[in-house]
Every structure is written in structure tokens, then in C-alpha cells.
N, C-alpha and C positions, 0 to 999 in steps of 0.2 A: 471423517470430515464433518464438521457441524455447520458448514456454510449455509446461508439462507438462499433459496432459489428465488430470484426476482420474478415477479409475475408480469404478464403481458407480453406483447410482441417486441417491445423495445429491447429488453435484455433477455438473453437466454443463458447467461453465465451465472455461476454461483457467486454470491456476494458474502464477504466475511467481515466480522467485526475486527477491530484493530488487534485484539488479543488473539483471535483465531488466525488472522493473516500472519501475524508475527510468529506464531508457533509453526505455521507451515513453512515460512521462509527461514526460520532459525535466528530470529532477532528479538529484542525486547519490544513490547508494545510502545514504550515511550519513544523509541526511534520513529515509529510511524507517526505519532502525535507531533514530534518535532518537525518531520518532513512536511506535514500538513501545515503547521504554523509558518514554516518558511517558504511555502508555495511549491515544494518539490513534488507533492502528491495531493490529489484531490479525491475526496470520497465519491464513489459512484452512486451513492444514495444514502438514505437514512431509514431506520426503522425505530420509531419512538425517539429516544435520546441517543441511540447508537449510530455512529457513522459506519457505513459499509464500504468495503473496498474489493476490487477485483484483484486476484493474485497477480495477473499479468501486469497491472499498473504498479503494484508493489515491487515486483521484480524489475520492471523498467526503471523505477525511481532508484532502486538499489544500484543497478548497472550505471546509471547516469552519475550517481554520487561517487562510485568507485572510479569512473573515468576521470572525473574532476580531481579526485585525490591523487591519482597517478600523475596527472599533468603537473600538479603543484609540486610533487616530489621530484619530478624530473627537472623542473625549472630551477630548483634550489641548488 
């Protein structure tokens, strides 16, 4: 894991760039960028020009998106 450890007392979790988080979750980084642009996922912080994400947030966004897709498929 190449995640960056956030400093301070506020966060004790590792933060990952979109590329690192996507590799951990098994998706393309572009998916994370799309979720951010659509409001499904928010960065936990930034380091320079890079947005950083918690893996738990990425997994939560993925689960939410999967549930919505399943509901649409059942409704058809």
C-alpha cells in the first residue's frame, strides 16, 4: 500500500490518491473521478494537486451505486 498517512488528531486513517484507491478496490481511476463529479464521493483531503480518499468512502460509494443499479434493473 502506498497510501499517505494523514497527520494530526483529526484523521488516523490512510488516505489514497484516486489511482491508489482504484487499484485497491479493483476499478479504473476514472470511475472515482466520475463519482466525485456527480457528487457520489467526496475527497477526504488534498495533498498538492492530488485529491485523497479513504478506502471506506470508496467502498461505500461503490455499494450505494450497486444498490441503485439493482433497484433500476428490478423496476424494469
